[in-house]
ZAMARGU-4260 file (C-alpha; in steps of 0.2 Angstrom, whole numbers, plus 5000, padded with zeros to 4 digits):
<rodrens>
0) 5013/4711/4971 | 5022/4722/4977 | 5037/4714/4983 | 5039/4704/4965 | 5037/4722/4956
5) 5054/4727/4968 | 5061/4711/4964 | 5061/4712/4944 | 5066/4730/4943 | 5081/4725/4955
10) 5085/4710/4945 | 5082/4718/4929 | 5090/4735/4930 | 5109/4728/4930 | 5104/4717/4914
15) 5099/4736/4905 | 5114/4744/4910 | 5125/4728/4901 | 5114/4731/4887 | 5117/4750/4886
20) 5137/4747/4889 | 5136/4734/4875 | 5126/4745/4864 | 5137/4760/4866 | 5153/4751/4864
25) 5146/4743/4848 | 5140/4761/4840 | 5157/4767/4844 | 5164/4751/4837 | 5156/4753/4820
30) 5161/4770/4821 | 5177/4771/4822 | 5176/4758/4808 | 5168/4769/4797 | 5181/4781/4800
35) 5195/4770/4797 | 5187/4766/4780 | 5184/4786/4776 | 5200/4792/4780 | 5208/4794/4764
40) 5192/4795/4753 | 5189/4811/4746 | 5175/4821/4759 | 5159/4829/4750 | 5164/4842/4735
45) 5164/4859/4743 | 5159/4876/4736 | 5176/4884/4729 | 5171/4899/4740 | 5171/4889/4757
50) 5187/4892/4767 | 5194/4878/4777 | 5201/4879/4797 | 5219/4872/4793 | 5227/4868/4810
55) 5249/4868/4803 | 5260/4860/4815 | 5278/4866/4819 | 5293/4857/4823 | 5311/4864/4827
60) 5324/4865/4814 | 5321/4859/4795 | 5306/4855/4801 | 5299/4871/4798 | 5308/4877/4784
65) 5301/4861/4775 | 5284/4867/4783 | 5287/4885/4776 | 5289/4877/4759 | 5273/4866/4758
70) 5264/4881/4763 | 5271/4894/4748 | 5261/4883/4737 | 5244/4881/4748 | 5230/4892/4742
75) 5229/4904/4756 | 5212/4910/4752 | 5206/4893/4755 | 5215/4888/4768 | 5210/4901/4780
80) 5209/4904/4794 | 5228/4896/4800 | 5234/4891/4816 | 5250/4889/4820 | 5257/4878/4834
85) 5276/4876/4840 | 5283/4866/4857 | 5283/4878/4871 | 5301/4879/4871 | 5301/4883/4851
90) 5298/4900/4849 | 5312/4901/4834 | 5298/4892/4824 | 5282/4903/4828 | 5294/4918/4821
95) 5296/4910/4805 | 5279/4907/4805 | 5275/4927/4809 | 5287/4933/4796 | 5280/4922/4781
100) 5260/4927/4786 | 5268/4946/4785 | 5274/4944/4769 | 5259/4936/4763 | 5251/4952/4769
105) 5266/4964/4762 | 5261/4954/4745 | 5246/4960/4745 | 5237/4942/4747 | 5218/4946/4755
110) 5209/4938/4769 | 5222/4934/4778 | 5220/4926/4795 | 5232/4917/4808 | 5236/4913/4825
115) 5250/4904/4832 | 5251/4896/4847 | 5261/4885/4859 | 5258/4867/4866 | 5268/4857/4881
120) 5279/4844/4876 | 5277/4827/4881 | 5294/4823/4885 | 5309/4836/4886 | 5327/4830/4876
125) 5334/4822/4891 | 5319/4821/4903 | 5318/4804/4913 | 5303/4794/4909 | 5297/4793/4927
130) 5293/4812/4926 | 5288/4812/4908 | 5272/4805/4913 | 5264/4819/4921 | 5271/4828/4907
135) 5264/4816/4895 | 5247/4820/4904 | 5248/4840/4903 | 5253/4840/4885 | 5240/4827/4880
140) 5227/4840/4893 | 5232/4854/4884 | 5232/4846/4866 | 5212/4842/4869 | 5209/4860/4875
145) 5218/4868/4860 | 5208/4855/4848 | 5192/4858/4856 | 5196/4877/4854 | 5200/4877/4836
150) 5192/4862/4828 | 5200/4861/4811 | 5196/4856/4796 | 5212/4852/4792 | 5227/4845/4801
155) 5244/4848/4791 | 5259/4843/4798 | 5279/4833/4793 | 5284/4825/4810 | 5288/4834/4824
160) 5282/4823/4840 | 5271/4836/4844 | 5258/4832/4830 | 5255/4816/4838 | 5242/4819/4853
165) 5234/4833/4841 | 5232/4823/4826 | 5228/4807/4839 | 5212/4819/4847 | 5208/4826/4829
170) 5204/4808/4823 | 5193/4804/4838 | 5185/4819/4836 | 5180/4810/4818 | 5174/4795/4831
175) 5164/4804/4842 | 5157/4816/4829 | 5162/4831/4832 | 5173/4837/4818 | 5178/4830/4803
180) 5198/4834/4801 | 5207/4829/4786 | 5224/4824/4791 | 5239/4826/4779 | 5256/4821/4784
185) 5271/4826/4776 | 5286/4815/4781 | 5304/4826/4782 | 5314/4824/4767 | 5328/4819/4780
190) 5319/4802/4782 | 5326/4793/4766 | 5324/4772/4772 | 5315/4775/4786 | 5299/4784/4794
195) 5302/4796/4808 | 5293/4791/4825 | 5278/4801/4821 | 5278/4795/4803 | 5276/4776/4810
200) 5264/4779/4822 | 5254/4789/4810 | 5254/4775/4795 | 5251/4762/4808 | 5237/4767/4813
205) 5230/4774/4799 | 5227/4790/4808 | 5233/4802/4793 | 5219/4803/4777 | 5235/4807/4765
210) 5253/4801/4769 | 5267/4808/4760 | 5285/4802/4758 | 5298/4811/4744 | 5310/4795/4743
215) 5304/4782/4728 | 5310/4770/4741 | 5299/4774/4754 | 5284/4772/4745 | 5288/4754/4742
220) 5293/4752/4760 | 5278/4760/4763 | 5264/4756/4749 | 5250/4768/4758 | 5259/4781/4756
225) 5261/4793/4741 | 5276/4798/4734 | 5277/4815/4729 | 5296/4820/4726 | 5307/4830/4735
230) 5299/4846/4739 | 5313/4856/4748
</rodrens>
């Protein structure tokens, strides 16, 4: 009898593991499809007094100038605290963000709360693809640590490559139920006929909740995008 019982458990254990694994994969798949379905749709209404922690991804050159223009029309008392992230080698963008936040304080805007952070680049200009494998892993791990620390409710970006790991992790957080982050992507005004690589990835993977372009021909080519006119 004992022998038969032991045989039953030994035979059923692998089946139980397989069943649990299949159930887990099914739950994740259903959740993934639900997140895709809900992406871009309005969330439950929040009270006007409720603030939203906001992650702002900065890029070098014109990206930061465009982002500052977007922030000028942002409801500062609603989208707070604000977390600015730029590449580790991009000190100029963070300096511009600090100047912007200081100007808000000087103008008497109340409830200002902001932090400034840097993230490792996946690949530097001119870096070989072989060595970029390690730097990509390092950058992804760093992005994960930052996202766990911030857990933003809103992610705002406009094209720099550093936004990709952050947006992907934000999407994964939705799937596993850690945090539901609304991702807003505004394509750079410099992109007239085709999307940037960052924009194309977010568009094709349907990661961004709202995807905006600044030229009508882009909206015709990518119909899920929203044309908002030139913001600069």
